[in-house]
Backbone as numpy.savetxt, mean C-alpha at the origin, in Angstrom:
# Nx Ny Nz CAx CAy CAz Cx Cy Cz
0.75 -2.26 35.61 1.02 -3.06 34.41 1.67 -4.38 34.81
1.22 -5.49 34.29 1.80 -6.79 34.61 3.22 -6.89 34.09
4.02 -7.71 34.82 5.41 -7.89 34.42 5.50 -8.66 33.12
4.60 -9.62 32.98 4.65 -10.45 31.77 3.24 -10.68 31.28
2.97 -10.24 30.06 1.63 -10.38 29.50 1.71 -10.96 28.11
0.63 -11.59 27.69 0.58 -12.06 26.31 -0.35 -11.19 25.51
-0.36 -11.43 24.19 -1.10 -10.56 23.29 -2.59 -10.59 23.49
-3.11 -11.61 24.17 -4.54 -11.70 24.35 -5.01 -10.98 25.62
-4.09 -10.50 26.42 -4.46 -9.85 27.66 -4.80 -8.39 27.42
-5.45 -7.79 28.45 -5.79 -6.38 28.36 -4.61 -5.56 28.87
-3.81 -5.11 27.98 -2.65 -4.31 28.37 -2.32 -3.36 27.23
-1.20 -2.67 27.35 -0.90 -1.61 26.40 0.54 -1.67 25.90
0.70 -1.26 24.66 2.02 -0.97 24.11 2.24 0.54 24.21
3.48 0.94 24.01 3.84 2.35 24.02 4.55 2.65 22.70
3.90 3.43 21.83 4.48 3.76 20.53 5.47 4.91 20.69
6.73 4.62 20.49 7.78 5.61 20.72 7.66 6.78 19.75
7.39 6.46 18.48 7.24 7.48 17.41 8.51 8.32 17.29
8.35 9.65 17.21 9.48 10.53 16.93 9.88 11.33 18.16
11.20 11.37 18.42 11.72 12.16 19.54 12.11 13.54 19.02
11.31 14.54 19.36 11.57 15.91 18.91 10.86 16.89 19.82
11.17 18.15 19.65 10.57 19.18 20.50 9.08 19.34 20.19
8.37 20.01 21.10 6.92 20.21 20.94 6.60 21.02 19.68
7.45 22.01 19.40 7.23 22.85 18.20 7.36 22.01 16.94
8.41 21.16 16.89 8.62 20.30 15.72 7.51 19.27 15.60
7.01 18.78 16.73 5.91 17.81 16.68 4.64 18.45 16.15
4.41 19.70 16.52 3.25 20.42 15.99 3.38 20.63 14.48
4.60 20.97 14.04 4.85 21.14 12.60 4.65 19.84 11.85
5.15 18.73 12.45 4.98 17.42 11.83 3.51 17.04 11.79
2.77 17.37 12.84 1.33 17.10 12.88 0.62 17.77 11.72
0.92 19.04 11.48 0.27 19.79 10.40 0.63 19.22 9.03
1.91 18.87 8.86 2.35 18.30 7.58 1.65 16.96 7.32
1.63 16.09 8.34 1.00 14.78 8.19 -0.51 14.90 7.96
-1.13 15.88 8.62 -2.57 16.09 8.45 -2.88 16.50 7.02
-2.07 17.39 6.46 -2.27 17.83 5.07 -2.06 16.67 4.10
-0.99 15.90 4.32 -0.71 14.76 3.43 -1.82 13.73 3.53
-2.28 13.45 4.75 -3.36 12.49 4.94 -4.64 12.94 4.22
-4.93 14.22 4.31 -6.08 14.79 3.61 -5.95 14.61 2.10
-4.75 14.84 1.57 -4.50 14.68 0.14 -4.61 13.22 -0.28
-4.13 12.30 0.58 -4.25 10.87 0.29 -5.71 10.47 0.15
-6.51 10.85 1.13 -7.94 10.48 1.12 -8.66 11.15 -0.05
-8.41 12.45 -0.24 -9.09 13.19 -1.31 -8.70 12.65 -2.69
-7.41 12.45 -2.92 -6.95 11.97 -4.23 -7.46 10.60 -4.57
-7.34 9.66 -3.62 -7.78 8.29 -3.89 -9.29 8.16 -3.93
-9.99 8.97 -3.12 -11.45 8.97 -3.17 -11.95 9.50 -4.50
-11.25 10.49 -5.05 -11.60 11.02 -6.37 -11.47 9.95 -7.44
-10.37 9.17 -7.37 -10.17 8.07 -8.33 -11.31 7.06 -8.21
-11.68 6.70 -6.99 -12.75 5.72 -6.78 -14.08 6.22 -7.35
-14.41 7.48 -7.08 -15.67 8.06 -7.58 -15.68 8.10 -9.10
-14.56 8.53 -9.69 -14.48 8.61 -11.16 -14.67 7.24 -11.80
-13.95 6.24 -11.28 -14.02 4.90 -11.87 -15.42 4.31 -11.72
-16.06 4.59 -10.60 -17.40 4.04 -10.36 -18.48 4.73 -11.20
-18.35 6.05 -11.41 -19.42 6.80 -12.04 -19.24 7.06 -13.53
-18.01 7.04 -14.02 -17.75 7.33 -15.44 -17.60 6.02 -16.21
-18.54 5.74 -17.09 -18.55 4.46 -17.82 -17.31 4.28 -18.70
-16.72 5.38 -19.15 -15.53 5.30 -19.99 -14.36 4.67 -19.25
-14.38 4.74 -17.93 -13.30 4.20 -17.11 -13.62 2.80 -16.59
-14.68 2.19 -17.12 -15.01 0.82 -16.70 -14.19 -0.19 -17.51
-12.89 -0.14 -17.29 -11.94 -1.05 -17.96 -11.15 -1.79 -16.89
-10.52 -2.92 -17.25 -9.75 -3.68 -16.25 -8.69 -2.85 -15.53
-7.95 -2.01 -16.28 -6.88 -1.24 -15.66 -7.42 -0.29 -14.59
-8.52 0.39 -14.88 -9.08 1.32 -13.92 -9.83 0.60 -12.80
-10.30 -0.61 -13.07 -10.89 -1.44 -12.02 -9.82 -1.77 -10.98
-8.63 -2.18 -11.45 -7.52 -2.46 -10.54 -7.08 -1.18 -9.83
-7.06 -0.06 -10.54 -6.67 1.22 -9.95 -7.64 1.62 -8.84
-8.93 1.37 -9.04 -9.93 1.65 -8.02 -9.67 0.83 -6.77
-9.35 -0.44 -6.95 -9.01 -1.31 -5.81 -7.74 -0.83 -5.11
-6.78 -0.39 -5.91 -5.52 0.14 -5.35 -5.80 1.38 -4.51
-6.71 2.23 -4.97 -7.07 3.44 -4.22 -7.74 3.08 -2.89
-8.58 2.05 -2.91 -9.22 1.59 -1.66 -8.17 1.08 -0.68
-7.20 0.32 -1.20 -6.11 -0.19 -0.37 -5.32 0.96 0.25
-5.00 1.97 -0.56 -4.20 3.10 -0.07 -4.93 3.87 1.03
-6.22 4.12 0.85 -6.99 4.83 1.88 -7.06 4.00 3.16
-7.28 2.69 3.02 -7.41 1.82 4.19 -6.11 1.72 4.97
-5.00 1.48 4.27 -3.72 1.32 4.96 -3.30 2.61 5.65
-3.50 3.74 4.99 -3.13 5.03 5.59 -4.03 5.36 6.78
-5.33 5.11 6.63 -6.27 5.41 7.72 -6.09 4.47 8.91
-5.45 3.35 8.68 -5.19 2.41 9.77 -4.15 2.93 10.75
-3.15 3.66 10.23 -2.01 4.05 11.05 -1.91 5.54 11.34
-2.25 6.38 10.38 -1.98 7.82 10.50 -2.83 8.52 11.56
-4.15 8.27 11.65 -4.93 8.95 12.70 -4.37 8.75 14.10
-3.91 7.53 14.42 -3.32 7.28 15.74 -2.04 8.09 15.91
-1.22 8.16 14.87 0.00 8.96 14.95 -0.32 10.44 15.15
-1.33 10.92 14.48 -1.75 12.32 14.65 -2.20 12.59 16.08
-2.92 11.63 16.67 -3.35 11.78 18.06 -2.16 11.78 19.01
-1.16 10.96 18.71 0.05 10.93 19.55 0.75 12.28 19.51
0.90 12.83 18.31 1.58 14.12 18.16 0.79 15.25 18.81
-0.53 15.13 18.80 -1.37 16.20 19.33 -1.53 16.12 20.85
-1.69 14.92 21.39 -1.99 14.74 22.81 -0.80 14.26 23.63
0.26 13.78 22.95 1.43 13.19 23.63 1.08 11.91 24.39
-0.04 11.31 24.05 -0.42 10.03 24.65 0.02 8.91 23.71
1.12 8.25 24.06 1.73 7.25 23.20 1.17 5.85 23.41
0.22 5.69 24.30 -0.30 4.37 24.62 -1.24 3.85 23.53
-1.17 2.54 23.32 -2.13 1.88 22.42 -2.42 0.50 23.01
-3.68 0.17 23.13 -4.06 -1.10 23.74 -3.66 -2.26 22.85
-3.54 -3.43 23.46 -3.19 -4.62 22.68 -4.20 -4.88 21.56
-5.52 -4.86 21.85 -6.49 -5.09 20.76 -6.35 -4.08 19.62
-6.16 -2.81 19.95 -6.01 -1.78 18.92 -4.73 -1.98 18.12
-3.67 -2.37 18.81 -2.39 -2.58 18.14 -2.48 -3.73 17.14
-3.07 -4.83 17.57 -3.16 -5.99 16.67 -4.18 -5.78 15.56
-5.20 -4.96 15.83 -6.13 -4.59 14.77 -5.42 -3.75 13.71
-4.61 -2.79 14.18 -3.83 -1.96 13.27 -2.87 -2.82 12.44
-2.22 -3.76 13.09 -1.30 -4.66 12.42 -2.01 -5.49 11.35
-3.20 -6.01 11.70 -3.97 -6.84 10.77 -4.30 -6.08 9.48
-4.85 -4.88 9.63 -5.25 -4.12 8.44 -4.05 -3.67 7.63
-2.96 -3.32 8.30 -1.78 -2.88 7.56 -1.19 -4.01 6.72
-1.03 -5.19 7.33 -0.45 -6.34 6.60 -1.37 -6.76 5.46
-2.67 -6.81 5.71 -3.60 -7.24 4.66 -3.57 -6.27 3.49
-3.47 -4.96 3.76 -3.41 -3.96 2.69 -2.09 -4.07 1.92
-0.99 -4.27 2.64 0.31 -4.39 1.99 0.35 -5.60 1.06
-0.15 -6.74 1.54 -0.19 -7.95 0.70 -1.11 -7.76 -0.49
-2.27 -7.16 -0.25 -3.24 -6.93 -1.33 -2.64 -6.04 -2.40
-1.90 -5.00 -2.00 -1.32 -4.08 -2.98 -0.28 -4.78 -3.85
0.49 -5.68 -3.24 1.50 -6.43 -4.00 0.84 -7.23 -5.12
-0.22 -7.96 -4.79 -0.91 -8.78 -5.79 -1.65 -7.91 -6.80
-2.16 -6.76 -6.34 -2.88 -5.88 -7.25 -1.93 -5.29 -8.30
-0.73 -4.93 -7.89 0.26 -4.40 -8.84 0.67 -5.46 -9.85
0.75 -6.71 -9.41 1.07 -7.81 -10.34 -0.06 -8.01 -11.34
-1.30 -7.93 -10.87 -2.45 -8.06 -11.76 -2.46 -6.93 -12.79
-2.11 -5.72 -12.36 -2.05 -4.58 -13.28 -0.93 -4.76 -14.30
0.18 -5.38 -13.87 1.28 -5.66 -14.80 0.84 -6.66 -15.87
0.08 -7.68 -15.44 -0.45 -8.66 -16.40 -1.38 -7.98 -17.40
-2.21 -7.08 -16.91 -3.13 -6.34 -17.78 -2.36 -5.54 -18.82
-1.29 -4.87 -18.41 -0.47 -4.07 -19.36 0.27 -4.99 -20.33
0.71 -6.16 -19.83 1.41 -7.11 -20.70 0.51 -7.57 -21.84
-0.72 -7.95 -21.51 -1.67 -8.41 -22.55 -2.01 -7.27 -23.49
-2.21 -6.05 -22.93 -2.59 -4.90 -23.76 -1.52 -4.54 -24.78
-0.25 -4.68 -24.40 0.85 -4.29 -25.30 1.33 -5.45 -26.16
1.48 -6.62 -25.54 2.07 -7.76 -26.25 1.05 -8.59 -27.03
-0.20 -8.60 -26.59 -1.24 -9.37 -27.27 -2.51 -8.53 -27.42
-2.41 -7.40 -28.09 -3.56 -6.47 -28.16 -4.79 -7.07 -28.83
-4.60 -7.94 -29.82 -5.74 -8.53 -30.52 -6.49 -9.53 -29.65
-5.81 -10.08 -28.64 -6.44 -11.06 -27.75 -6.87 -10.45 -26.42
-6.68 -9.13 -26.28 -6.93 -8.48 -24.98 -8.35 -8.72 -24.47
-9.34 -8.52 -25.33 -10.74 -8.61 -24.89 -11.21 -10.06 -24.69
-10.37 -11.02 -25.04 -10.71 -12.42 -24.77 -9.93 -12.96 -23.57
-8.74 -12.40 -23.32 -7.92 -12.85 -22.18 -8.25 -12.12 -20.89
-8.53 -10.82 -21.00 -8.83 -10.02 -19.80 -10.32 -9.70 -19.79
-11.12 -10.71 -19.57 -12.57 -10.52 -19.48 -12.95 -10.20 -18.03
-14.20 -9.80 -17.84 -14.64 -9.36 -16.51 -14.44 -10.42 -15.44
-14.80 -11.67 -15.75 -14.65 -12.74 -14.77 -13.19 -12.90 -14.33
-12.28 -12.71 -15.27 -10.86 -12.89 -14.98 -10.35 -11.80 -14.05
-10.58 -10.53 -14.39 -9.99 -9.48 -13.55 -10.72 -9.30 -12.22
-12.00 -9.66 -12.16 -12.70 -9.63 -10.88 -12.15 -10.70 -9.94
-11.91 -11.89 -10.48 -11.33 -12.98 -9.68 -9.92 -12.62 -9.23
-9.13 -11.99 -10.10 -7.77 -11.58 -9.72 -7.79 -10.59 -8.56
-8.69 -9.61 -8.63 -8.79 -8.62 -7.56 -9.30 -9.26 -6.27
-10.32 -10.11 -6.39 -10.87 -10.79 -5.21 -9.82 -11.68 -4.55
-9.01 -12.36 -5.38 -7.95 -13.22 -4.85 -6.92 -12.41 -4.07
-6.62 -11.20 -4.55 -5.67 -10.33 -3.86 -6.20 -9.96 -2.48
-7.48 -9.60 -2.40 -8.08 -9.23 -1.12 -8.14 -10.42 -0.17
-8.56 -11.59 -0.69 -8.69 -12.78 0.15 -7.34 -13.23 0.67
-6.34 -13.27 -0.21 -5.01 -13.68 0.21 -4.46 -12.73 1.27
-4.61 -11.41 1.03 -4.11 -10.43 1.99 -4.76 -10.59 3.35
-6.08 -10.82 3.36 -6.81 -10.97 4.61 -6.38 -12.22 5.37
-6.32 -13.36 4.67 -5.95 -14.62 5.33 -4.51 -14.60 5.82
-3.61 -14.08 5.00 -2.20 -14.02 5.38 -2.01 -13.11 6.60
-2.69 -11.98 6.59 -2.61 -11.05 7.72 -3.18 -11.67 8.98
-4.26 -12.42 8.84 -4.89 -13.06 9.99 -3.93 -14.05 10.64
-3.21 -14.81 9.83 -2.23 -15.77 10.36 -1.14 -15.05 11.15
-0.56 -14.00 10.55 0.51 -13.25 11.22 0.01 -12.61 12.52
-1.18 -12.05 12.48 -1.72 -11.36 13.66 -1.98 -12.34 14.80
-2.56 -13.49 14.48 -2.85 -14.50 15.50 -1.54 -15.02 16.12
-0.55 -15.34 15.27 0.73 -15.84 15.78 1.40 -14.82 16.69
1.36 -13.55 16.29 2.00 -12.50 17.09 1.25 -12.27 18.40
-0.07 -12.35 18.36 -0.87 -12.13 19.57 -0.64 -13.22 20.61
-0.11 -14.37 20.20 0.16 -15.47 21.12 1.52 -15.34 21.80
2.33 -14.39 21.38 3.64 -14.19 22.00 3.49 -13.50 23.35
4.52 -13.61 24.18 4.54 -12.94 25.46 5.49 -11.75 25.41
5.14 -10.70 26.15 5.94 -9.48 26.16 6.25 -9.12 27.61
7.37 -9.63 28.09 7.74 -9.46 29.50 8.74 -8.32 29.72
9.57 -8.05 28.73 10.69 -7.13 28.94 10.35 -5.68 28.62
9.74 -5.46 27.48 9.45 -4.09 27.06 8.18 -4.04 26.23
7.47 -2.92 26.35 6.27 -2.67 25.54 6.47 -1.47 24.63
7.71 -1.01 24.51 8.01 0.19 23.71 8.22 -0.19 22.24
7.26 0.17 21.41 7.37 -0.09 19.97 8.20 1.03 19.34
9.36 0.67 18.83 10.27 1.68 18.27 9.88 1.99 16.83
8.66 2.49 16.68 8.13 2.86 15.37 6.95 3.79 15.61
6.30 4.24 14.54 5.16 5.13 14.73 3.83 4.40 14.54
3.89 3.08 14.36 2.67 2.27 14.30 3.04 0.84 14.67
2.04 -0.03 14.79 2.29 -1.41 15.21 2.77 -2.26 14.04
3.99 -2.04 13.66 4.62 -2.81 12.60 4.92 -4.22 13.10
4.73 -5.22 12.24 4.91 -6.62 12.62 6.31 -6.87 13.18
7.34 -6.44 12.46 8.72 -6.68 12.91 9.00 -6.01 14.25
8.50 -4.79 14.43 8.75 -4.05 15.67 8.09 -4.72 16.87
6.88 -5.25 16.68 6.17 -5.92 17.78 6.82 -7.26 18.10
7.14 -8.05 17.09 7.77 -9.36 17.31 9.11 -9.19 18.01
9.83 -8.11 17.70 11.14 -7.86 18.32 11.02 -7.66 19.82
9.84 -7.29 20.32 9.63 -7.07 21.76 9.34 -8.36 22.52
9.09 -9.43 21.79 8.68 -10.67 22.44 9.77 -11.22 23.35
9.34 -11.67 24.52 10.28 -12.30 25.46 10.35 -13.80 25.24
9.47 -14.34 24.42 9.51 -15.76 24.07 10.31 -15.95 22.79
10.69 -17.17 22.52 11.49 -17.48 21.34 10.61 -17.35 20.09
10.90 -16.33 19.28 10.12 -16.09 18.07 10.88 -16.47 16.81
11.86 -17.38 16.97 12.69 -17.77 15.82 11.86 -18.37 14.70
10.94 -19.26 15.06 10.12 -19.91 14.03 9.26 -18.90 13.29
8.73 -17.91 14.03 7.90 -16.89 13.38 8.76 -15.99 12.50
9.98 -15.67 12.94 10.87 -14.85 12.12 11.24 -15.57 10.83
11.48 -16.87 10.93 11.79 -17.68 9.74 10.59 -17.68 8.80
9.40 -17.82 9.38 8.17 -17.81 8.58 7.99 -16.47 7.87
8.25 -15.37 8.60 8.11 -14.04 8.01 9.09 -13.83 6.86
10.36 -14.19 7.10 11.38 -14.01 6.06 11.07 -14.87 4.84
10.65 -16.12 5.09 10.33 -17.03 3.99 9.17 -16.49 3.17
8.18 -15.96 3.86 7.01 -15.45 3.16 7.34 -14.19 2.36
8.14 -13.32 2.95 8.56 -12.12 2.22 9.30 -12.53 0.95
10.15 -13.54 1.09 10.91 -14.02 -0.07 9.98 -14.62 -1.12
9.07 -15.49 -0.66 8.21 -16.22 -1.60 7.19 -15.29 -2.25
6.47 -14.52 -1.42 5.37 -13.71 -1.94 5.88 -12.45 -2.62
6.59 -11.61 -1.85 7.01 -10.32 -2.39 7.97 -10.48 -3.56
8.97 -11.33 -3.40 9.96 -11.49 -4.47 9.35 -12.10 -5.72
8.51 -13.12 -5.53 7.88 -13.77 -6.69 6.99 -12.78 -7.44
6.17 -12.02 -6.70 5.29 -11.04 -7.35 6.10 -9.94 -8.03
7.19 -9.53 -7.38 8.06 -8.51 -7.97 8.70 -9.01 -9.26
9.17 -10.27 -9.23 9.78 -10.85 -10.42 8.77 -11.01 -11.55
7.55 -11.40 -11.21 6.50 -11.51 -12.24 6.23 -10.16 -12.89
6.24 -9.11 -12.08 6.06 -7.76 -12.61 7.21 -7.35 -13.51
8.44 -7.64 -13.07 9.63 -7.31 -13.86 9.64 -8.08 -15.18
9.30 -9.37 -15.12 9.26 -10.20 -16.33 8.22 -9.65 -17.30
7.07 -9.23 -16.76 6.02 -8.64 -17.61 6.57 -7.44 -18.36
7.34 -6.60 -17.66 7.86 -5.39 -18.29 9.03 -5.67 -19.23
9.72 -6.76 -19.02 10.74 -7.17 -19.99 10.08 -7.49 -21.32
8.98 -8.25 -21.26 8.23 -8.57 -22.48 7.60 -7.33 -23.08
7.08 -6.43 -22.22 6.44 -5.20 -22.69 7.44 -4.32 -23.43
8.60 -4.10 -22.82 9.63 -3.25 -23.44 10.15 -3.87 -24.73
10.30 -5.20 -24.72 10.74 -5.90 -25.92 9.73 -5.72 -27.06
8.44 -5.80 -26.72 7.39 -5.62 -27.73 7.35 -4.18 -28.23
7.56 -3.23 -27.34 7.54 -1.82 -27.73 8.69 -1.49 -28.67
9.86 -2.05 -28.39 11.04 -1.79 -29.24 10.88 -2.34 -30.65
9.99 -3.32 -30.80 9.76 -3.91 -32.11 8.80 -3.09 -32.96
8.12 -2.12 -32.32 7.22 -1.25 -33.07 8.04 -0.31 -33.95
7.72 -0.24 -35.22 8.55 0.50 -36.17 8.43 2.02 -36.03
7.22 2.51 -35.87 7.05 3.97 -35.79 7.34 4.48 -34.39
8.00 5.63 -34.33 8.31 6.22 -33.03 7.05 6.65 -32.30
6.06 7.12 -33.06 4.78 7.52 -32.46 4.09 6.32 -31.81
4.17 5.18 -32.47 3.57 3.96 -31.93 4.28 3.50 -30.67
5.62 3.63 -30.66 6.39 3.24 -29.47 6.04 4.14 -28.28
5.94 5.43 -28.56 5.62 6.38 -27.49 4.22 6.11 -26.93
3.26 5.86 -27.82 1.89 5.59 -27.39 1.81 4.32 -26.56
2.52 3.27 -26.99 2.50 2.00 -26.26 3.16 2.14 -24.89
4.28 2.86 -24.85 4.99 3.01 -23.58 4.22 3.91 -22.62
3.55 4.93 -23.16 2.80 5.85 -22.29 1.65 5.15 -21.58
1.13 4.06 -22.19 0.04 3.32 -21.57 0.51 2.54 -20.35
1.83 2.38 -20.21 2.38 1.60 -19.10 3.13 2.47 -18.08
3.41 3.72 -18.44 4.26 4.57 -17.61 3.72 4.75 -16.21
2.42 5.02 -16.08 1.82 5.28 -14.77 1.98 4.08 -13.84
1.69 2.89 -14.37 1.82 1.69 -13.55 3.28 1.43 -13.18
4.18 1.65 -14.11 5.61 1.43 -13.86 6.10 2.36 -12.75
5.68 3.63 -12.78 6.06 4.58 -11.74 5.51 4.13 -10.38
4.27 3.64 -10.37 3.66 3.16 -9.13 4.42 1.97 -8.57
4.84 1.06 -9.44 5.63 -0.11 -9.02 6.95 0.34 -8.38
7.62 1.28 -9.01 8.90 1.78 -8.48 8.70 2.46 -7.12
7.65 3.29 -7.02 7.35 3.98 -5.76 7.02 2.99 -4.64
6.34 1.90 -4.99 5.92 0.92 -3.99 7.09 0.05 -3.54
7.79 -0.55 -4.50 8.83 -1.52 -4.16 10.14 -0.88 -3.70
10.41 0.35 -4.15 11.68 1.00 -3.79 11.93 1.06 -2.29
11.03 1.71 -1.51 11.23 1.77 -0.06 11.26 0.40 0.61
10.40 -0.53 0.13 10.33 -1.86 0.74 11.63 -2.62 0.56
12.17 -2.60 -0.65 13.43 -3.31 -0.93 14.56 -2.76 -0.07
14.65 -1.44 -0.01 15.72 -0.82 0.78 15.53 -1.10 2.27
14.26 -1.09 2.73 13.96 -1.28 4.14 14.35 -2.67 4.62
14.09 -3.69 3.79 14.32 -5.06 4.22 15.69 -5.62 3.84
16.37 -4.99 2.91 17.68 -5.50 2.49 18.85 -4.80 3.18
18.61 -3.62 3.74 19.71 -2.91 4.39 20.06 -3.60 5.71
21.31 -3.51 6.18 21.71 -4.14 7.44 21.03 -3.48 8.63
20.65 -4.29 9.62 19.99 -3.78 10.82 21.02 -3.19 11.78
20.66 -2.06 12.38 21.51 -1.44 13.40 20.65 -0.48 14.21
21.14 -0.13 15.40 20.39 0.79 16.26 20.28 2.16 15.61
21.32 2.55 14.87 21.33 3.87 14.24 20.37 3.96 13.06
19.89 2.80 12.60 19.03 2.80 11.41 17.54 2.91 11.74
17.20 3.00 13.02 15.79 3.03 13.41 15.07 4.25 12.84
15.71 5.41 12.92 15.10 6.63 12.36 14.90 6.51 10.86
15.90 5.88 10.18 15.79 5.67 8.74 14.66 4.70 8.43
14.49 3.67 9.27 13.39 2.72 9.09 12.05 3.42 9.17
11.89 4.31 10.15 10.63 5.04 10.30 10.40 5.98 9.13
11.48 6.59 8.64 11.35 7.49 7.50 10.90 6.73 6.26
11.48 5.55 6.03 11.10 4.72 4.89 9.66 4.23 5.03
9.28 3.86 6.26 7.92 3.43 6.51 6.94 4.57 6.24
7.32 5.78 6.65 6.50 6.96 6.41 6.35 7.22 4.91
7.45 7.03 4.18 7.42 7.21 2.73 6.46 6.22 2.08
6.53 4.97 2.53 5.67 3.91 1.98 4.21 4.12 2.36
4.00 4.56 3.61 2.65 4.63 4.15 1.89 5.89 3.76
2.61 7.00 3.54 1.94 8.28 3.28 2.24 8.87 1.91
3.52 8.94 1.58 3.92 9.64 0.35 3.47 8.88 -0.89
3.69 7.56 -0.90 3.31 6.75 -2.07 1.80 6.79 -2.33
0.94 6.58 -1.30 -0.51 6.69 -1.55 -0.94 8.08 -2.01
-0.18 9.12 -1.59 -0.52 10.47 -2.03 -0.15 10.68 -3.49
0.97 10.06 -3.92 1.45 10.26 -5.28 0.72 9.41 -6.32
0.20 8.25 -5.91 -0.45 7.35 -6.86 -1.56 8.01 -7.67
-2.52 8.72 -7.03 -3.56 9.39 -7.83 -2.99 10.45 -8.76
-1.95 11.17 -8.30 -1.32 12.19 -9.14 -0.67 11.56 -10.36
0.01 10.44 -10.16 0.69 9.74 -11.25 -0.31 9.35 -12.33
-1.44 8.77 -11.90 -2.43 8.31 -12.87 -3.22 9.44 -13.50
-3.47 10.51 -12.74 -4.24 11.62 -13.30 -3.40 12.47 -14.24
-2.11 12.63 -13.92 -1.25 13.47 -14.76 -0.83 12.75 -16.04
-0.75 11.42 -15.98 -0.24 10.66 -17.12 -1.34 10.12 -18.03
-2.60 10.17 -17.60 -3.67 9.57 -18.39 -4.74 10.59 -18.72
-4.92 10.84 -20.00 -5.94 11.80 -20.42 -7.34 11.25 -20.15
-7.47 9.90 -20.04 -8.78 9.31 -19.75 -9.32 9.79 -18.41
-8.42 9.97 -17.44 -8.84 10.42 -16.12 -9.38 11.85 -16.20
-8.65 12.70 -16.92 -9.10 14.09 -17.07 -10.40 14.17 -17.85
-10.53 13.32 -18.87 -11.78 13.28 -19.62 -12.92 12.80 -18.73
-12.61 11.86 -17.83 -13.60 11.38 -16.87 -14.05 12.49 -15.93
-13.09 13.33 -15.50 -13.42 14.47 -14.64 -14.37 15.42 -15.37
-14.07 15.71 -16.63 -14.90 16.61 -17.44 -16.30 16.04 -17.58
-16.40 14.74 -17.88 -17.71 14.09 -18.04 -18.51 14.17 -16.75
-17.84 13.91 -15.62 -18.53 13.94 -14.33 -18.99 15.34 -13.96
-18.14 16.34 -14.23 -18.50 17.74 -13.93 -19.69 18.16 -14.78
-19.67 17.81 -16.06 -20.79 18.15 -16.94 -22.08 17.48 -16.50
-21.96 16.23 -16.03 -23.15 15.51 -15.56 -23.73 16.17 -14.32
-22.84 16.62 -13.41 -23.30 17.30 -12.19 -23.96 18.64 -12.55
-23.34 19.39 -13.47 -23.91 20.68 -13.90 -25.27 20.48 -14.55
-25.39 19.43 -15.37 -26.65 19.14 -16.04 -27.75 18.85 -15.03
-27.42 18.06 -14.01 -28.43 17.71 -12.99 -28.81 18.92 -12.16
-27.84 19.81 -11.92 -28.14 21.02 -11.14 -29.03 21.99 -11.90
-28.87 22.01 -13.23 -29.64 22.94 -14.06 -31.04 22.41 -14.39
-31.26 21.14 -14.15 -32.58 20.55 -14.47 -33.67 21.12 -13.54
């Protein structure tokens, strides 16, 4: 291995992952494998339902379908490699694979942030301006919003990946995480990465905070409009239409806010990995459950799809 290499060279990082006994690693492997299976199965079910059931061809479920694609992609980017590490004890990952993993993870994370904001706007119009909903949230509008989320995520991730790949890594190649996280890789750089760190912090502040505030402001207006509804049944119905998205927002932003706002220390590395695991695996697993358990439209879509399959089989 060269003493000093840059991101464009053919070399390897070493993913430290979790320090535990072989028995515990095998147990963790089985748990992660089951969760990963549930993530793929749950989100794939949402995608199939939204695509095949015409009743679910609405803006909210269009965004949910995109969110499911993001969840499958981000999880599949990192978890299979972690499973291989736990199974084979081979912690090595090549530079190209590491930066590819980083690219897809960042692009999915950015895309999900914008997608949640778009979903908040959809709920805001549905609750606060119901009579104008079908004129404000037309197909051209929500398709452009979703496409913008994907394009922004891809371009932003490309910038971060290229900048990081140009750094040199002379001192250590040990990534103190279970995947090629941007912060963990930049921290290994032997060159001055101050400008890139400033760029990362500024972008997190501008993009994540602004999108989060837009979502919060949307829900301030939504809750205000709901409280003005005179009948309790009407208030419950209006709030139930937003509950699933609100839970998803809390599940998504909760770990991220805690991860980036807590003070850095050597003792917090295990907590960082735990929070990353929560964001990367648990949240994508819960999202389909949140929407399926809270929305009768999803269950009705399942019934319609099952009946259609039975009808075709009986023909």
